[in-house]
C-alpha positions as CSV (number, residue, x, y, z in Angstrom):
1,X,-152.8,-118.2,-152.6
2,X,-154.1,-121.1,-150.2
3,X,-152.2,-122.2,-147.4
4,X,-150.3,-124.9,-148.1
5,X,-149.1,-127.7,-145.3
6,X,-145.5,-128.7,-144.8
7,X,-145.0,-132.5,-143.6
8,X,-144.3,-132.7,-139.8
9,X,-140.8,-133.8,-140.2
10,X,-140.2,-130.5,-142.3
11,X,-141.7,-128.1,-140.0
12,X,-141.2,-129.6,-136.8
13,X,-137.6,-131.3,-136.8
14,X,-135.4,-129.0,-133.8
15,X,-136.2,-128.5,-130.5
16,X,-134.2,-127.7,-127.1
17,X,-135.5,-126.3,-123.8
18,X,-132.7,-124.2,-122.6
19,X,-133.6,-123.8,-119.0
20,X,-136.7,-123.6,-117.1
21,X,-138.0,-121.6,-114.1
22,X,-138.7,-123.6,-111.1
23,X,-142.5,-122.9,-111.7
24,X,-142.7,-124.4,-115.2
25,X,-142.2,-127.8,-115.7
26,X,-141.4,-129.6,-119.3
27,X,-145.1,-130.6,-119.7
28,X,-145.9,-127.1,-119.3
29,X,-143.4,-125.5,-121.5
30,X,-144.4,-128.6,-124.1
31,X,-148.0,-127.5,-124.0
32,X,-147.2,-123.9,-124.2
33,X,-145.1,-124.4,-127.2
34,X,-148.2,-126.4,-129.2
35,X,-150.0,-123.3,-128.4
36,X,-147.4,-121.0,-130.2
37,X,-147.1,-123.4,-132.9
38,X,-151.2,-123.7,-133.8
39,X,-152.2,-120.4,-133.2
40,X,-150.8,-118.2,-135.9
41,X,-153.1,-115.0,-136.9
42,X,-151.9,-112.3,-139.4
43,X,-152.0,-108.9,-138.0
44,X,-155.4,-107.9,-139.0
45,X,-157.7,-111.0,-139.5
46,X,-161.5,-111.5,-139.6
47,X,-164.2,-113.9,-138.2
48,X,-163.7,-116.3,-141.2
49,X,-160.2,-116.5,-140.6
50,X,-158.9,-119.7,-138.6
51,X,-155.5,-120.4,-136.7
52,X,-152.9,-121.2,-138.7
53,X,-149.5,-123.7,-137.8
54,X,-146.1,-122.5,-138.5
55,X,-145.8,-125.0,-141.0
56,X,-148.8,-123.7,-142.9
57,X,-147.5,-120.1,-142.9
58,X,-144.1,-120.9,-143.9
59,X,-145.9,-122.4,-146.7
60,X,-148.3,-119.7,-147.6
61,X,-145.2,-117.0,-147.5
62,X,-143.1,-119.3,-149.3
63,X,-140.3,-119.0,-146.6
64,X,-138.3,-122.1,-146.3
65,X,-137.1,-122.0,-142.4
66,X,-137.5,-119.8,-139.5
67,X,-136.0,-120.2,-136.0
68,X,-137.4,-119.1,-132.8
69,X,-136.3,-118.4,-128.9
70,X,-138.5,-117.2,-126.1
71,X,-137.2,-116.0,-123.1
72,X,-139.3,-115.9,-119.7
73,X,-138.3,-114.9,-116.4
74,X,-134.5,-113.8,-117.6
75,X,-133.9,-117.6,-119.2
76,X,-133.9,-118.9,-122.2
77,X,-137.0,-120.9,-121.7
78,X,-137.0,-123.2,-125.1
79,X,-135.7,-122.0,-128.8
80,X,-136.9,-124.9,-131.6
81,X,-136.2,-124.7,-135.6
82,X,-138.4,-125.3,-138.0
83,X,-138.6,-125.9,-141.9
84,X,-135.0,-125.9,-144.1
85,X,-132.2,-124.1,-143.7
86,X,-131.6,-125.5,-147.1
87,X,-134.8,-126.4,-149.3
88,X,-132.7,-128.2,-152.1
89,X,-130.3,-130.1,-150.0
90,X,-133.0,-130.9,-147.4
91,X,-131.0,-129.7,-144.6
92,X,-133.4,-128.3,-141.8
93,X,-133.8,-125.7,-139.5
94,X,-131.9,-126.2,-136.1
95,X,-131.2,-124.0,-132.7
96,X,-127.7,-124.3,-134.0
97,X,-128.5,-122.9,-137.6
98,X,-126.8,-119.6,-138.3
99,X,-128.7,-116.6,-140.4
100,X,-127.8,-113.3,-141.4
101,X,-128.9,-110.7,-139.2
102,X,-128.9,-107.7,-140.9
103,X,-129.0,-104.3,-138.4
104,X,-129.8,-106.6,-135.8
105,X,-126.0,-106.1,-136.1
106,X,-126.4,-102.7,-134.8
107,X,-127.7,-103.9,-131.4
108,X,-124.1,-105.4,-130.8
109,X,-121.9,-103.2,-132.5
110,X,-123.3,-100.7,-130.3
111,X,-122.1,-102.7,-127.4
112,X,-118.9,-102.9,-128.7
113,X,-118.5,-99.0,-128.9
114,X,-119.7,-98.1,-125.7
115,X,-117.1,-100.9,-124.3
116,X,-114.6,-98.5,-125.6
117,X,-116.5,-95.5,-124.1
118,X,-116.6,-97.4,-120.9
119,X,-113.0,-97.8,-121.0
120,X,-112.4,-94.6,-121.3
121,X,-111.0,-95.1,-124.8
122,X,-113.5,-92.7,-126.6
123,X,-115.6,-89.7,-125.8
124,X,-119.3,-90.3,-126.7
125,X,-120.0,-86.5,-127.7
126,X,-116.5,-85.6,-129.0
127,X,-116.0,-85.3,-132.8
128,X,-115.3,-88.6,-134.7
129,X,-112.9,-86.9,-136.2
130,X,-110.6,-87.5,-133.3
131,X,-110.7,-91.2,-133.1
132,X,-110.8,-92.0,-137.5
133,X,-107.1,-92.3,-138.5
134,X,-106.7,-94.2,-141.8
135,X,-109.9,-91.9,-143.0
136,X,-111.5,-88.7,-141.8
137,X,-115.1,-87.3,-142.6
138,X,-115.0,-84.6,-144.8
139,X,-117.1,-81.9,-143.2
140,X,-119.0,-79.5,-145.7
141,X,-121.3,-76.8,-145.8
142,X,-124.4,-79.1,-145.2
143,X,-123.2,-79.9,-141.5
144,X,-123.1,-76.2,-141.0
145,X,-120.1,-76.3,-138.7
146,X,-121.6,-79.3,-136.5
147,X,-119.3,-82.0,-135.5
148,X,-120.7,-85.5,-135.8
149,X,-120.4,-87.7,-132.2
150,X,-120.4,-91.4,-131.7
151,X,-123.4,-90.9,-130.0
152,X,-124.9,-89.5,-132.9
153,X,-123.6,-92.4,-135.3
154,X,-125.0,-94.7,-132.7
155,X,-128.7,-93.3,-132.8
156,X,-129.0,-92.4,-136.6
157,X,-128.9,-88.7,-135.6
158,X,-125.8,-87.6,-137.3
159,X,-127.4,-86.5,-140.4
160,X,-125.8,-89.0,-142.9
161,X,-126.6,-90.6,-146.0
162,X,-126.8,-94.4,-147.0
163,X,-129.8,-95.8,-145.4
164,X,-128.6,-99.8,-146.2
165,X,-126.8,-101.8,-147.9
166,X,-127.3,-105.0,-150.7
167,X,-124.5,-106.8,-149.7
168,X,-122.0,-108.5,-152.5
169,X,-122.5,-112.1,-154.4
170,X,-119.6,-114.3,-154.0
171,X,-117.0,-114.0,-156.4
172,X,-117.8,-109.9,-157.0
173,X,-114.8,-107.8,-155.6
174,X,-115.4,-106.9,-151.9
175,X,-114.4,-103.0,-150.9
176,X,-112.9,-102.1,-147.9
177,X,-114.5,-100.0,-145.4
178,X,-112.8,-96.4,-146.6
179,X,-114.0,-97.4,-150.1
180,X,-117.6,-98.0,-148.6
181,X,-117.2,-94.9,-147.0
182,X,-116.1,-92.8,-150.2
183,X,-118.3,-94.6,-152.7
184,X,-115.3,-95.9,-154.8
185,X,-115.5,-98.9,-157.1
186,X,-116.1,-101.6,-156.4
187,X,-118.4,-100.4,-154.0
188,X,-122.1,-100.6,-155.1
189,X,-123.6,-97.6,-152.4
190,X,-122.6,-94.1,-152.8
191,X,-120.6,-92.3,-150.8
192,X,-121.5,-91.7,-147.3
193,X,-121.7,-87.9,-146.7
194,X,-123.9,-85.5,-144.8
195,X,-127.4,-84.9,-145.6
196,X,-127.8,-82.0,-143.0
197,X,-126.5,-80.9,-140.0
198,X,-125.7,-83.4,-137.2
199,X,-127.8,-83.7,-133.9
200,X,-131.0,-82.2,-135.6
201,X,-133.2,-85.3,-135.8
202,X,-133.6,-88.8,-136.3
203,X,-132.6,-89.9,-140.1
204,X,-131.5,-93.9,-140.2
205,X,-128.0,-94.6,-141.9
206,X,-125.8,-97.7,-141.9
207,X,-123.5,-95.5,-143.4
208,X,-123.5,-94.1,-140.1
209,X,-122.9,-97.3,-138.3
210,X,-119.9,-98.1,-141.0
211,X,-118.6,-94.9,-139.6
212,X,-118.1,-96.2,-136.0
213,X,-117.1,-99.7,-137.4
214,X,-113.9,-98.0,-138.6
215,X,-113.6,-96.3,-135.1
216,X,-113.4,-99.6,-133.6
217,X,-110.8,-100.6,-136.0
218,X,-108.7,-97.3,-135.7
219,X,-108.6,-97.1,-131.8
220,X,-108.2,-100.8,-131.5
221,X,-105.8,-101.6,-134.1
222,X,-107.4,-104.7,-134.5
223,X,-110.0,-106.1,-137.4
224,X,-113.4,-105.4,-136.5
225,X,-114.7,-109.1,-136.3
226,X,-111.8,-110.2,-134.0
227,X,-112.6,-107.2,-131.6
228,X,-115.9,-108.0,-131.3
229,X,-116.0,-111.7,-130.7
230,X,-113.2,-111.3,-128.0
231,X,-115.0,-108.2,-126.4
232,X,-118.5,-108.5,-126.9
233,X,-119.6,-111.8,-128.4
234,X,-118.0,-114.1,-126.2
235,X,-118.2,-112.3,-122.9
236,X,-121.9,-112.7,-123.6
237,X,-121.4,-116.3,-124.2
238,X,-122.5,-116.0,-127.9
239,X,-119.7,-118.4,-129.0
240,X,-121.6,-119.7,-132.2
241,X,-121.9,-116.3,-133.7
242,X,-119.7,-114.1,-136.2
243,X,-118.8,-111.2,-137.3
244,X,-116.6,-112.7,-140.0
245,X,-118.0,-111.8,-143.7
246,X,-118.0,-114.4,-144.8
247,X,-117.7,-116.9,-141.9
248,X,-114.6,-118.7,-141.9
249,X,-113.5,-122.2,-140.2
250,X,-117.4,-122.9,-139.7
251,X,-119.2,-126.4,-140.8
252,X,-121.2,-125.0,-143.8
253,X,-124.4,-126.9,-142.6
254,X,-124.4,-124.4,-139.8
255,X,-124.9,-121.3,-142.2
256,X,-128.2,-120.9,-143.6
257,X,-129.5,-120.4,-147.3
258,X,-131.2,-117.0,-147.9
259,X,-134.4,-116.9,-150.2
260,X,-136.1,-114.2,-152.1
261,X,-139.9,-113.7,-151.3
262,X,-140.7,-115.7,-154.1
263,X,-139.0,-118.8,-152.9
264,X,-136.1,-118.7,-155.3
265,X,-132.8,-119.3,-153.7
266,X,-129.8,-116.4,-153.5
267,X,-127.0,-116.8,-155.9
268,X,-124.4,-118.1,-154.0
269,X,-126.5,-119.1,-150.9
270,X,-125.9,-115.5,-149.0
271,X,-124.6,-112.2,-149.8
272,X,-121.1,-110.8,-148.3
273,X,-121.3,-107.9,-146.1
274,X,-117.8,-105.6,-145.8
275,X,-120.3,-103.3,-143.5
276,X,-120.1,-105.8,-140.6
277,X,-121.3,-103.3,-137.7
278,X,-124.5,-102.5,-139.9
279,X,-125.8,-105.8,-141.5
280,X,-122.8,-108.6,-141.3
281,X,-123.6,-110.8,-137.7
282,X,-124.5,-114.3,-138.3
283,X,-126.3,-115.7,-135.4
284,X,-129.3,-117.8,-134.0
285,X,-132.1,-116.8,-131.6
286,X,-130.8,-118.5,-128.9
287,X,-127.6,-116.9,-128.8
288,X,-129.1,-113.4,-129.4
289,X,-131.1,-114.2,-126.3
290,X,-127.8,-114.1,-124.1
291,X,-127.4,-110.7,-125.5
292,X,-130.9,-109.7,-124.6
293,X,-130.8,-111.3,-121.1
294,X,-127.4,-109.7,-120.1
295,X,-128.7,-106.5,-121.5
296,X,-132.0,-107.1,-119.4
297,X,-129.5,-108.1,-116.1
298,X,-127.0,-105.0,-116.8
299,X,-130.0,-102.7,-116.7
300,X,-130.8,-104.1,-113.2
301,X,-127.6,-104.0,-111.7
302,X,-127.5,-107.8,-111.5
303,X,-124.6,-108.5,-114.1
304,X,-121.7,-106.6,-116.1
305,X,-120.3,-109.1,-118.6
306,X,-119.4,-106.2,-120.8
307,X,-121.8,-103.2,-119.9
308,X,-122.1,-101.9,-116.8
309,X,-125.8,-100.9,-115.4
310,X,-124.6,-97.0,-115.9
311,X,-123.7,-97.8,-119.6
312,X,-126.2,-100.0,-120.1
313,X,-129.3,-97.7,-119.1
314,X,-127.4,-94.8,-121.3
315,X,-127.4,-97.5,-124.2
316,X,-131.2,-97.8,-123.6
317,X,-132.3,-94.1,-122.8
318,X,-133.7,-92.3,-126.6
319,X,-130.9,-89.8,-127.6
320,X,-132.7,-86.8,-129.6
321,X,-135.2,-89.1,-131.0
322,X,-138.3,-90.0,-128.7
323,X,-137.4,-93.7,-130.0
324,X,-133.8,-94.4,-131.4
325,X,-131.1,-95.0,-128.5
326,X,-127.9,-96.5,-128.9
327,X,-128.4,-99.5,-131.3
328,X,-131.9,-99.8,-130.4
329,X,-135.0,-98.5,-130.3
330,X,-137.4,-98.0,-127.6
331,X,-141.0,-98.9,-127.5
332,X,-143.9,-98.3,-124.9
333,X,-146.4,-101.0,-125.6
334,X,-149.3,-101.2,-123.8
335,X,-147.5,-99.7,-120.8
336,X,-144.8,-101.9,-121.3
337,X,-141.3,-100.8,-122.3
338,X,-139.1,-102.9,-124.7
339,X,-135.6,-102.3,-126.6
340,X,-136.2,-104.0,-130.0
341,X,-134.5,-104.1,-133.4
342,X,-135.5,-105.2,-136.5
343,X,-133.1,-106.6,-139.2
344,X,-132.6,-107.6,-143.2
345,X,-130.2,-108.9,-145.2
346,X,-130.9,-110.0,-148.7
347,X,-132.2,-113.3,-147.7
348,X,-132.8,-113.1,-144.3
349,X,-135.3,-111.2,-141.7
350,X,-134.9,-111.0,-138.0
351,X,-137.0,-109.6,-135.0
352,X,-136.3,-109.5,-131.3
353,X,-138.1,-107.9,-128.5
354,X,-136.9,-107.5,-124.9
355,X,-138.7,-106.5,-122.1
356,X,-137.1,-104.0,-119.8
357,X,-138.8,-105.4,-116.7
358,X,-139.3,-108.9,-115.5
359,X,-137.1,-110.6,-118.0
360,X,-139.4,-111.5,-121.0
361,X,-138.4,-111.5,-124.9
362,X,-138.8,-112.7,-128.2
363,X,-136.1,-113.8,-131.0
364,X,-137.7,-114.7,-134.2
365,X,-135.4,-115.3,-137.7
366,X,-136.1,-116.0,-140.9
367,X,-134.2,-117.2,-144.1
368,X,-136.7,-115.1,-146.9
369,X,-137.0,-111.6,-147.5
370,X,-140.7,-112.0,-146.8
371,X,-140.6,-111.6,-142.5
372,X,-144.6,-111.6,-142.3
373,X,-144.0,-114.7,-140.3
374,X,-141.8,-113.4,-137.8
375,X,-144.6,-110.9,-136.7
376,X,-147.6,-114.0,-136.4
377,X,-144.9,-116.0,-134.4
378,X,-144.4,-112.9,-132.1
379,X,-148.1,-112.6,-131.9
380,X,-148.7,-116.1,-130.6
381,X,-145.8,-115.8,-128.1
382,X,-147.5,-112.9,-127.0
383,X,-150.9,-114.2,-126.6
384,X,-149.6,-117.5,-125.0
385,X,-147.1,-116.1,-122.5
386,X,-149.0,-112.8,-121.8
387,X,-146.5,-110.2,-123.1
388,X,-148.1,-107.1,-123.0
389,X,-148.2,-105.1,-126.0
390,X,-146.2,-107.7,-128.3
391,X,-149.5,-108.9,-130.0
392,X,-150.6,-107.0,-132.5
393,X,-153.6,-109.1,-134.2
394,X,-156.3,-107.4,-134.6
395,X,-160.1,-109.3,-135.2
396,X,-161.9,-106.4,-137.6
397,X,-165.8,-107.7,-138.6
398,X,-166.9,-107.4,-142.1
399,X,-169.9,-107.0,-143.5
400,X,-171.6,-108.2,-146.8
401,X,-172.1,-105.6,-149.6
402,X,-173.9,-106.5,-152.5
403,X,-172.5,-107.1,-155.8
404,X,-173.9,-103.9,-157.5
405,X,-172.1,-101.7,-154.6
406,X,-168.9,-103.3,-155.1
407,X,-168.9,-102.8,-159.0
408,X,-169.7,-99.1,-158.6
409,X,-166.2,-99.2,-156.4
410,X,-164.3,-101.0,-159.4
411,X,-161.9,-98.4,-161.5
412,X,-158.8,-96.5,-161.9
413,X,-157.9,-93.7,-158.9
414,X,-155.0,-91.2,-159.0
415,X,-152.6,-92.4,-156.5
416,X,-150.1,-90.2,-157.7
417,X,-148.1,-87.9,-160.7
418,X,-147.4,-91.2,-162.9
419,X,-149.4,-94.2,-160.9
420,X,-152.8,-95.4,-160.4
421,X,-154.8,-97.6,-157.7
422,X,-156.6,-100.2,-159.8
423,X,-159.9,-101.6,-158.2
424,X,-161.2,-104.6,-159.5
425,X,-163.6,-106.8,-158.3
426,X,-163.8,-111.0,-158.8
427,X,-167.0,-112.7,-157.6
428,X,-168.0,-110.8,-154.4
429,X,-164.2,-110.2,-153.7
430,X,-163.3,-106.0,-154.6
431,X,-158.8,-106.5,-155.3
432,X,-156.8,-103.8,-155.2
433,X,-153.5,-103.1,-157.4
434,X,-151.4,-100.1,-156.8
435,X,-148.8,-99.4,-159.8
436,X,-147.3,-102.6,-161.3
437,X,-147.7,-104.5,-157.6
438,X,-149.7,-107.4,-156.8
439,X,-153.4,-107.3,-156.1
440,X,-154.5,-107.4,-153.0
441,X,-158.0,-108.4,-151.9
442,X,-160.1,-105.9,-149.8
443,X,-162.2,-106.6,-146.7
444,X,-165.5,-104.4,-146.0
445,X,-165.3,-103.0,-143.0
446,X,-168.7,-100.9,-143.8
447,X,-170.5,-100.6,-146.4
448,X,-168.1,-98.1,-148.4
449,X,-164.9,-98.7,-146.3
450,X,-162.4,-101.2,-146.9
451,X,-159.3,-102.5,-145.4
452,X,-156.3,-105.1,-146.0
453,X,-154.9,-107.9,-143.9
454,X,-151.1,-107.5,-144.2
455,X,-151.3,-103.8,-142.9
456,X,-152.9,-101.2,-141.6
457,X,-153.8,-99.7,-144.7
458,X,-157.9,-99.0,-145.5
459,X,-159.7,-97.2,-148.7
460,X,-162.8,-95.2,-148.0
461,X,-165.2,-94.6,-151.3
462,X,-166.7,-91.6,-151.8
463,X,-169.8,-90.6,-153.5
464,X,-170.6,-87.2,-155.3
465,X,-173.8,-84.9,-155.3
466,X,-175.2,-87.1,-157.9
467,X,-174.6,-90.3,-156.3
468,X,-171.4,-91.5,-158.5
469,X,-168.3,-92.8,-156.7
470,X,-165.9,-90.0,-157.3
471,X,-163.3,-90.3,-155.5
472,X,-161.4,-93.2,-152.2
473,X,-159.6,-91.8,-149.5
474,X,-156.7,-93.8,-148.4
475,X,-155.8,-94.5,-145.2
476,X,-152.0,-95.1,-144.6
477,X,-150.0,-93.0,-142.6
478,X,-152.8,-90.0,-142.8
479,X,-155.4,-89.3,-145.3
480,X,-154.6,-89.3,-148.7
481,X,-157.5,-88.4,-151.5
482,X,-157.1,-90.4,-154.4
483,X,-159.8,-88.9,-157.5
484,X,-161.4,-91.7,-159.7
485,X,-160.1,-91.1,-163.3
486,X,-161.5,-94.0,-165.0
């Protein structure tokens, strides 16, 4: 697939400079924006690849629109929208366009729950059934007599089922939170129950987050979206954001339409998520940046709009797991610590990073199931601003391999009990097709070792004692031997 080019009026439609430091002039910021926009590379690229623009990558990935905000020195230095919020209506993305944040909702949910802990209305380490009144968690033998705490729910260490939620189409019956937790009709996900004892290890569970949503409702006696707006979003200045599902009293032209990764529109424009704490936040990068900056300032003891320094530092401390904290994941990248979260609702993707020190960060939201452009933009932002650790783009040099050698690698390799990896050749290009997935081009790093550009995946072809190719080794989260079967 060759990258296309969107028109300038389509791709570069909305920009605001939120604020600038005393050291940065508007001209300097504009120059940085242009550098970010025009120097996109995939995470893995070769010497023959040239930098691409945001417009080109939107077209390449069949993504309709993307919104970006860059945080520098504890301020939003700039935010800008690109492409279409709705392609069929030719409604452009602006900095005000709202996207579904997916699991980034969990970050703000944790702030809301910890506000109740800070106000002495919840004990972070007490049995969740002490606070649940409209429903009780049904402990069984799998929990081995151990009680689930709110700390477990917020850090995904409760040992619970249900990773995520697909949402509901417009016109479908929407289940209550209790029905979601019990897996009762009209719910489309299993019941939320124990997989194993709490506190044993990290196991991502949107189901556990949904229990925390019910705790908020039972303790405050308020609808979840109302509590979150009055106690979290509004104090943070995120007045354009909402947990209401679907949004009400909001101009329809503010809501982005979601798209599948093939570029087709989500029926009804977006899904509805009654699991608000896990997946229900509507926001934009400019608003979400306010949460990131407040977290950074509160961590330094310089602000406490919602959480004080002690509670903020606790929220950013991994619990049981080495990375999972309360509603955030902690990454140490090239010596710099970041708090971050990724989000995915049907037709939407989000990624944010905020540094512990220095007040830097980036937020990218796209109205597509394909979020690859987010990471290319983050790479570019990191390169321009010198955000250590966030530029994951890596140059890999390729070598020339004779056609006869390439041909010897073609065939079928055993990928699993009922799956094969098919290696084919088109000209001087090897292609890999795992199972029923699409073909992916392979690039030669050595005479017998190849890589793909979209992920950290390598394939090495091995000869037997007769000189024939007998197997391949797939390097992806370890080494996996694949026998050649045809």
